[in-house]
Structure formats: structure tokens, C-alpha cells
C-alpha positions, 0 to 999 in steps of 0.5 A: 426867524433871526439866529445868532452864533457866538465864537469864543475862541475864533478871530473870525474876519472872513465870511462868504456865502457859497450856495446855501452855506456860510464859510468863515475862517477858523482862526489862522489855520483853516475853515469852518462851514456853517449851514443856513441855521448857523450849525457847524457842519465841518471844521477843516484844517489847511495850514498854519498862519493862513490869512485869507484875502480876496475870495472867488466863489462859484456857487453853481459848483459849490466852490470857492478859492481864496488868495493867501499872500501872507505865508512863506509860500503865497498860494490860492486855497480851493475849497469844495463846500459839499465834499470838504475837499481842499487844494493848495495852488502855490503862486510861485513866480506870480506871488507878487501879483495882487489879483483884481476882484473881477474874476471868471469861472470856466467849469473847474478853471478859474480866470484871474486878472491883473492890470499893470502898466496899462495892460490887462493880463489873464491867469488860468488856474487849473483846480484839478491839476493844482496849477496856475499859468499866464494866458498868452495875450493874443489867446486871451483876446480870442478865447476870453473876449467877454473878460476884456469887454467887462473890464473895459466897462468897469475900468473907468469907474471907482469900483466898490464891489463886483458880483461877476456871476450876475455881471453886476457891480457897485460903482461910483460915478459923478459923486454917487454910488450906482448898481451897474449891470455891466452886461447891459450898461445899465446904471441905477443910482443907489438911494442910500445915506452917506454914512461912513461905511466900510462895506456894502452889499446889494441883494435882489431888492435890498442895499446894506451899508456896513459901518462899525457902529451901524448897519443900514438896510434899504428896501423899497425906499425904506430903511432900518438901522441895526446896532451892535448887540453891546458896546463891546462889539463892532460890525465888520462884514455882511453877506446875503443868503437865500433860504426857502425864497427869503433873503437873509442878512448875515452880519459878522461882528467883532469884540473890540476888547478881545480879538478871539470873540466874534458873533454872527447874526442872521436877520430875515429881511421880509421880517425886518420890513414886515 
């Protein structure tokens, strides 16, 4: 089963998967939550002039947090995809920090990281109270040793993408890209082509390379190329979602002529390679 949804008045630039739901931006003021059939469940207005940067998802608790820097008051925006509740945590004295892509959830508290002047610093975000604080370095070493261990494994490499919930990353080592399980130190070379891609996604047993004019999907040593639906569109992002035991590729495309025209396509990987 393949699906498609076109947005005629939404500059969709952000897409995330939380549990079995798809979260996209609603222009520059909020979120749209889609179900796994691309039906709109809820549109949520948050604030004007909101631009989403890094996202930190917590599938177990159906939550996601976004960094929003380009506002008058830089902040984190928390969203519960089940209840549609959102909260804003203002960064205040930490507004100049660009947090790393590596992160951790501890129940409803989010641990964010910053690396500056050869020192790793941890920040604790309390979602319930809407606060963020710097963690004392000695306390961090004691209470969050795993964070420092994981950082020490990843730091020597060029990191393309991190999946903290499975302790996995896409790294570059000796000129090749690897799938790196940093909980065990296991590296597996990704058998991919050196196309000029700007994004990459790894699944259970698939690798997807995303460039503007081509998406290359690898599975079991075979590859399939996908192309934009018309010359007007270019690929922007891709994510993977599990639906009733099958892995689906979710592709976000943009119109090159009209920024408010966006498209999402879904492909069942087992059908692509069947």
C-alpha cells in the first residue's frame, strides 16, 4: 500500500515519527499530527514565527521536544502526540547554546548535551515544571555515566545521524559510512552509493539515501531508486515508520516553484522489493 498527501498552503520542512504517528510543522505557527494513513488527526497552534530545529523524540511516552531558536525568546517546545498537549520551556540564559543531536530521556525529563572548550555539559529539562537547568559536572559524572560513555564512543567520528533510543548512529570512519552500535562498539559498513545525498535513514534492515532528485533505498544487497512525482518537486526529508509489522518509507517533497506546496508519500518497503 502506497499513500500520498498534498499540502497546498503549508511550507512543510519538518517531519518526525513518534510511535505510529507523523508530526509535521504547520507553516510557522504549530504542528499537524497525521495518522499512519496520512489523515490529519489534529492541527495545534503554538506561537507565531516558530521555526523548528533539532527534535528529541521519546516514542515510549509518545512525546517529542523541538528546539526553536529563531524567535524573540528561544525555547524548547514539548508535544504529546496522544493528548495534543504542548508546553513551552524558555531557554533564557541558555539561549546561545546549540545542543547536540545526542540526547537522553529519563522518564519525563530530557537530558540535552553541549560540547564546548573540550568539556561535555549536561542540561536537564523538566517537562512537567517547564524548566531547564545546568547539571553540576560532578553530579553528571556520577548520575549520568552512560551519557559520557556514549559521547566518548561517538566523539572521534563524523556523525551523520544519531538514534539514541537504540544506541545507534551513522558515522564516517576511514572514508566509509558505518552503522555504529555504540553500546557494543560494533561497526557495520553501509553498502551504499556515493551519490550527493543530504540525508540518510537506517531502518531494521534498510538504508535510505535522500538527495534532491533521487531517493535510493537499500535492502538485502538490492537497491531501488525513487524520483520526484514531477519536475516541480524535490525531495527534502525521509523517515521510517512501522505499520502492522511492515516498514514504510515516508518521503517529504517540496515544490521548487511554490514554497507553500508540499507533498508526503508513503511506500511499503516489502512491496518495493517484493
